[in-house]
Structures are given as C-alpha cells and as structure tokens.
Backbone as CSV, one residue per row, in Angstrom:
resi,resn,N_x,N_y,N_z,CA_x,CA_y,CA_z,C_x,C_y,C_z
1,UNK,-30.548,-1.568,8.657,-30.281,-1.877,7.168,-28.599,-0.439,6.549
2,UNK,-27.687,-1.484,6.041,-26.681,-0.107,5.540,-27.387,0.316,4.465
3,UNK,-26.750,1.773,4.085,-26.802,2.970,2.956,-26.746,1.820,1.640
4,UNK,-27.110,1.647,0.502,-26.150,1.351,-0.525,-24.733,2.324,-0.862
5,UNK,-23.752,1.615,-1.067,-22.598,2.513,-1.903,-22.850,3.665,-2.641
6,UNK,-22.029,4.460,-2.170,-21.851,5.771,-3.850,-20.430,5.362,-4.435
7,UNK,-20.921,6.421,-5.480,-19.563,6.258,-6.313,-18.336,7.546,-5.224
8,UNK,-19.445,7.876,-4.180,-18.327,8.414,-3.128,-17.437,7.758,-1.899
9,UNK,-17.871,6.777,-2.126,-17.915,5.688,-0.809,-17.228,4.563,-1.592
10,UNK,-17.305,4.312,-2.339,-16.110,3.965,-3.162,-14.896,4.322,-3.780
11,UNK,-14.957,5.402,-4.237,-13.457,6.206,-4.803,-12.904,6.311,-3.402
12,UNK,-13.459,6.857,-1.958,-13.499,7.065,-0.635,-12.203,5.858,0.134
13,UNK,-13.083,4.863,-0.438,-12.794,3.359,-0.140,-11.035,3.133,-0.729
14,UNK,-11.659,2.724,-1.886,-9.995,3.096,-2.634,-8.647,3.491,-2.844
15,UNK,-9.486,4.576,-2.443,-7.925,5.924,-1.834,-7.709,5.502,-0.414
16,UNK,-8.020,4.563,0.150,-7.564,4.848,1.251,-7.308,3.508,1.795
17,UNK,-7.301,2.193,0.909,-6.344,0.932,0.451,-5.197,1.705,-0.624
18,UNK,-5.062,2.569,-0.973,-3.774,3.259,-1.893,-2.706,3.393,-1.016
19,UNK,-3.556,4.299,0.132,-2.942,4.941,1.284,-1.748,3.670,2.136
20,UNK,-2.934,3.067,2.024,-1.991,1.639,2.872,-1.154,1.131,2.021
21,UNK,-1.384,0.940,1.040,-0.310,0.434,0.219,1.287,1.406,-0.271
22,UNK,1.157,3.465,-0.237,1.708,3.398,-0.267,2.505,3.594,1.192
23,UNK,2.060,3.186,2.789,2.785,3.238,3.192,3.494,2.566,4.235
24,UNK,3.213,1.151,3.298,4.153,0.093,3.231,4.817,0.334,2.107
25,UNK,4.460,0.458,1.158,6.050,0.350,0.379,6.633,2.086,1.146
26,UNK,6.868,2.754,1.044,7.463,3.644,2.162,7.879,2.724,3.036
27,UNK,7.602,2.484,3.802,8.446,1.282,4.408,9.110,0.976,4.787
28,UNK,8.777,0.505,3.378,10.148,-1.085,2.245,11.492,-0.179,1.742
29,UNK,10.968,1.112,1.633,12.440,1.584,1.005,12.463,2.820,2.505
30,UNK,12.502,2.304,2.840,12.619,3.774,4.156,13.758,2.403,4.917
31,UNK,13.551,0.918,4.190,14.730,-0.198,5.356,14.635,-0.970,4.299
32,UNK,15.402,-0.217,3.005,16.313,-0.960,2.135,17.522,-0.781,2.929
33,UNK,18.407,-1.860,2.829,19.248,-2.219,2.815,19.589,-2.131,4.131
34,UNK,18.957,-1.768,5.330,18.840,-1.699,6.848,19.447,-3.809,7.112
35,UNK,20.212,-3.667,7.974,20.829,-5.043,8.659,19.949,-5.574,10.000
36,UNK,20.597,-6.757,10.702,19.884,-6.882,11.977,21.190,-8.103,12.496
37,UNK,20.941,-8.434,13.714,22.255,-9.195,14.013,21.398,-10.679,13.725
38,UNK,20.605,-10.572,13.802,19.964,-11.999,12.981,19.130,-12.049,12.227
39,UNK,18.414,-13.300,11.661,17.208,-13.562,10.974,16.090,-12.820,11.102
40,UNK,15.345,-12.830,12.376,14.086,-13.227,12.905,13.969,-11.769,13.294
41,UNK,14.846,-10.071,13.303,15.050,-9.102,13.288,14.752,-8.137,12.483
42,UNK,15.667,-9.673,11.043,16.035,-8.406,9.872,14.752,-7.908,9.710
43,UNK,14.336,-7.253,8.747,13.424,-6.050,7.839,12.823,-7.229,6.707
44,UNK,11.713,-6.898,6.977,11.135,-7.943,5.591,9.903,-7.175,5.475
45,UNK,9.873,-7.421,3.822,8.689,-6.034,2.794,7.209,-6.418,3.579
46,UNK,6.663,-5.298,3.091,5.105,-5.417,3.177,4.762,-5.507,2.040
47,UNK,3.279,-6.181,2.565,2.452,-5.690,1.271,0.775,-5.708,1.668
48,UNK,0.082,-5.078,1.435,-1.351,-4.562,1.612,-1.933,-6.330,0.799
49,UNK,-2.708,-7.008,1.886,-3.983,-7.627,0.761,-5.092,-6.760,0.556
50,UNK,-5.662,-6.722,-0.766,-6.874,-6.137,-0.876,-7.837,-6.771,-1.284
51,UNK,-8.859,-6.804,-0.903,-10.221,-8.000,-1.202,-11.059,-6.859,-1.830
52,UNK,-12.021,-7.507,-2.789,-13.126,-7.061,-3.326,-14.177,-7.167,-2.267
53,UNK,-15.413,-5.575,-2.276,-16.355,-5.698,-1.784,-17.572,-5.277,-2.518
54,UNK,-18.606,-6.065,-2.878,-19.503,-5.800,-4.246,-20.861,-5.617,-2.671
55,UNK,-21.436,-4.763,-2.974,-22.734,-3.884,-2.623,-23.708,-4.318,-3.440
56,UNK,-24.580,-5.067,-3.241,-25.634,-5.651,-4.173,-26.598,-4.793,-4.460
57,UNK,-27.299,-3.740,-2.882,-27.932,-2.761,-3.146,-27.481,-1.127,-4.342
58,UNK,-26.143,-1.526,-4.387,-26.582,-0.392,-5.374,-25.792,-1.361,-6.626
59,UNK,-24.920,-2.433,-6.942,-24.461,-2.033,-7.787,-22.711,-2.628,-8.214
60,UNK,-22.252,-1.556,-6.655,-21.028,-1.322,-6.949,-20.440,-2.064,-6.607
61,UNK,-18.483,-2.156,-7.000,-18.058,-2.609,-5.967,-16.742,-1.801,-5.475
62,UNK,-15.867,-2.532,-4.315,-14.824,-1.680,-4.124,-13.637,-2.213,-2.921
63,UNK,-13.206,-1.472,-2.979,-11.926,-2.978,-2.548,-11.573,-1.819,-0.690
64,UNK,-11.702,-3.169,-0.018,-10.333,-2.965,1.321,-9.201,-3.521,1.157
65,UNK,-9.253,-3.074,2.418,-7.816,-3.907,2.455,-8.045,-4.897,3.901
66,UNK,-7.379,-6.175,4.376,-8.021,-7.515,5.004,-7.354,-7.002,6.004
67,UNK,-5.594,-6.897,5.102,-4.492,-7.250,5.904,-2.907,-7.007,5.312
68,UNK,-2.123,-6.336,6.488,-0.905,-6.707,5.834,-0.014,-7.360,6.414
69,UNK,0.888,-7.866,5.208,1.763,-8.929,5.031,3.020,-8.982,5.010
70,UNK,3.657,-9.663,5.529,5.000,-9.691,4.501,5.093,-10.564,3.163
71,UNK,6.397,-10.255,3.034,6.204,-10.416,1.087,7.369,-10.547,0.603
72,UNK,7.956,-11.113,0.184,9.475,-11.318,-0.863,10.274,-12.302,-0.442
73,UNK,11.030,-12.509,-0.934,12.622,-13.400,-0.388,12.945,-12.700,0.945
74,UNK,13.450,-13.889,1.631,14.134,-13.793,3.487,15.025,-13.072,3.204
75,UNK,15.381,-12.438,4.087,16.989,-11.305,4.139,18.140,-12.290,4.374
76,UNK,19.278,-11.227,3.394,20.270,-11.781,3.716,21.114,-12.282,4.429
77,UNK,21.797,-13.393,4.562,23.349,-13.130,5.906,24.238,-12.289,4.986
78,UNK,25.018,-11.534,5.508,26.532,-11.580,4.942,27.692,-11.244,6.305
79,UNK,28.615,-11.804,6.055,29.894,-11.684,6.817,30.291,-10.580,6.863
80,UNK,30.286,-9.095,7.829,30.729,-7.964,8.393,31.286,-7.760,9.807
81,UNK,31.969,-8.520,10.178,32.265,-8.435,11.840,32.627,-6.583,12.452
82,UNK,32.939,-6.320,11.425,33.153,-4.462,11.561,31.684,-4.348,11.383
83,UNK,30.706,-4.714,11.688,29.922,-3.725,11.454,29.154,-3.797,13.144
84,UNK,28.558,-2.808,13.526,28.208,-2.646,15.572,26.766,-3.954,15.566
85,UNK,26.417,-4.227,14.410,24.749,-5.068,14.428,25.597,-6.093,14.188
86,UNK,26.628,-6.559,13.617,27.241,-8.265,12.960,26.405,-9.442,15.103
87,UNK,26.578,-10.395,14.866,26.236,-11.199,15.623,27.951,-11.671,15.855
88,UNK,27.301,-12.955,17.098,29.027,-13.463,17.569,30.050,-14.053,15.948
89,UNK,29.015,-14.226,14.890,29.769,-15.346,14.158,30.339,-14.460,13.109
90,UNK,30.634,-12.620,13.385,30.797,-12.014,12.602,29.983,-11.443,11.665
91,UNK,27.868,-12.191,11.497,27.043,-12.222,11.081,26.114,-10.836,10.502
92,UNK,26.585,-10.479,10.219,24.694,-9.632,9.804,23.676,-9.835,8.539
93,UNK,22.310,-9.691,8.717,21.080,-10.047,8.159,20.382,-8.554,7.476
94,UNK,20.328,-9.044,6.077,20.404,-7.538,5.400,19.471,-7.411,4.906
95,UNK,18.113,-6.738,5.281,16.864,-6.383,4.134,16.855,-6.818,2.965
96,UNK,15.865,-7.937,2.564,16.191,-8.059,1.316,14.467,-7.164,0.040
97,UNK,14.600,-5.872,0.333,13.794,-4.850,-0.197,14.817,-4.645,-1.899
98,UNK,13.604,-4.975,-3.271,13.918,-4.705,-3.967,13.196,-3.371,-4.050
99,UNK,14.066,-2.380,-4.169,14.169,-0.905,-4.201,13.731,-0.943,-5.732
100,UNK,13.935,-1.390,-6.703,12.989,-1.167,-8.098,12.012,-1.333,-7.802
101,UNK,11.335,-2.225,-7.756,9.624,-3.214,-7.213,9.177,-2.176,-6.389
102,UNK,9.579,-1.426,-5.592,9.562,-0.708,-4.438,8.792,1.032,-5.222
103,UNK,9.213,1.165,-6.143,9.245,2.233,-6.584,8.302,2.290,-7.870
104,UNK,8.367,1.264,-8.713,7.095,0.823,-9.230,6.330,0.659,-8.223
105,UNK,5.816,0.784,-7.760,4.735,0.651,-6.695,4.001,1.553,-6.769
106,UNK,5.086,2.385,-6.080,4.806,4.008,-5.337,3.990,4.770,-6.781
107,UNK,5.050,4.223,-7.712,4.002,5.298,-9.036,3.060,4.801,-9.298
108,UNK,2.872,3.362,-9.374,1.507,2.550,-9.433,0.388,2.970,-8.606
109,UNK,0.843,3.435,-7.140,-0.022,3.531,-6.453,-0.515,5.386,-6.125
110,UNK,0.483,5.607,-6.771,-0.233,7.251,-6.616,-0.586,6.958,-7.835
111,UNK,-1.166,6.920,-8.775,-1.261,6.659,-9.841,-2.712,6.524,-9.883
112,UNK,-2.945,5.386,-9.496,-4.820,4.694,-8.682,-5.189,5.536,-8.019
113,UNK,-4.517,6.228,-7.011,-4.739,7.367,-5.794,-5.238,8.074,-6.811
114,UNK,-4.755,8.845,-7.310,-4.818,10.188,-8.456,-6.338,9.633,-9.106
115,UNK,-6.343,8.778,-10.093,-7.193,8.518,-10.573,-8.477,8.316,-9.734
116,UNK,-9.068,8.110,-8.504,-9.881,8.129,-7.412,-10.424,9.683,-7.306
117,UNK,-9.413,10.744,-7.241,-9.540,11.785,-7.018,-9.772,12.465,-8.206
118,UNK,-9.195,12.133,-9.279,-10.563,12.505,-10.131,-11.784,12.332,-10.528
119,UNK,-12.393,10.587,-9.766,-13.221,10.211,-9.965,-14.230,11.232,-8.919
120,UNK,-13.768,11.426,-8.186,-14.632,12.254,-6.920,-14.577,13.590,-7.553
121,UNK,-14.005,14.127,-8.529,-13.639,15.630,-9.072,-15.065,15.444,-10.001
122,UNK,-15.031,14.727,-10.923,-15.930,14.407,-11.484,-17.259,14.457,-11.505
123,UNK,-17.758,13.681,-10.390,-18.620,12.603,-10.204,-19.038,14.538,-9.244
124,UNK,-18.384,15.214,-8.232,-18.733,16.708,-7.674,-19.536,17.501,-8.783
125,UNK,-18.377,17.804,-10.096,-18.906,18.552,-10.794,-20.598,17.886,-11.454
126,UNK,-20.472,16.915,-11.701,-21.618,16.704,-12.173,-23.018,16.536,-11.605
127,UNK,-23.058,16.153,-10.643,-23.866,16.877,-9.302,-23.887,18.097,-9.432
128,UNK,-23.131,19.041,-9.234,-23.527,21.071,-9.293,-24.042,20.933,-10.457
129,UNK,-23.283,20.588,-11.602,-23.894,20.465,-13.273,-25.758,20.258,-12.819
130,UNK,-26.314,18.655,-12.325,-27.362,18.434,-12.557,-28.231,19.733,-11.079
131,UNK,-27.312,20.442,-10.313,-28.540,20.889,-9.681,-28.132,22.056,-10.091
132,UNK,-28.044,23.057,-10.802,-27.690,24.062,-11.385,-29.087,23.701,-12.974
133,UNK,-28.640,23.303,-13.282,-29.836,22.308,-14.141,-31.332,22.750,-13.587
134,UNK,-31.502,22.889,-11.936,-32.509,22.235,-11.901,-32.740,24.257,-10.893
135,UNK,-32.333,25.087,-11.866,-32.486,26.681,-11.082,-33.066,27.001,-12.148
C-alpha cells in the first residue's frame, strides 16, 4: 500500500510538472522563426498536459504531466526562393511560435515554481520549529 502524500511530495511533483512546462516553453522559444522545407518538418509548439491527482489517504492533491502535445497554429508557408531550406517551389514553412505568449508562460511557470520552493521552505521551517519545541 502506498504511503499518503506529504506536503513535500505535493510540492515536489508540482515543481517537476513546472520543470516540464519550462522546458517545453524554452524549446518553443528556441525554435521561434525556424524554417523547414515542408510543413511536416516544420516545428510546432509543444505544451504539457496536466492531470490533477488526488490522494484519498492524505486528502491532498497534486499535479502530474500526462503527456506533451503539439499545440497552436500550424506553420506558415512563405515564398523565399533564396533560402537554402526552400523546397522545389521556393517555399519554406516557418514555425508559428507566439513568442509573447511563450514569454508570459515562462514568467508564470517561474512564479509557480518559486511558490512551490517557498512551500517547501515553509514546511521545513515549521518542522524544525516543532522539533525545537520538543527540546
């Protein structure tokens, strides 16, 4: 039988989920403006899919990443015959990464991660204070 979740488990899993989110956002930003010679090869934005997990034993809930999916608009075709990536028709497919949206996601992810770090620090401090009371 699994042990009930602790506040450390909840915050740790939330931090892991936010790390996946941060990595997908960073990948999206790194590929913004990238081109390919076909729509199939063009980069598509990635987003993690979160799932809330409830623990009946502790009454706590946390989050897990179930998968990472492509999301957002399709790549856009642009005529650029001088581009070395251009296909036979002189077209390239540019990734449709919304850099502003990705930056907002990155800021939100960093704040959420930081909040979970603060939860861990507070829980640790409370445990240490409780132990000191017993002395």
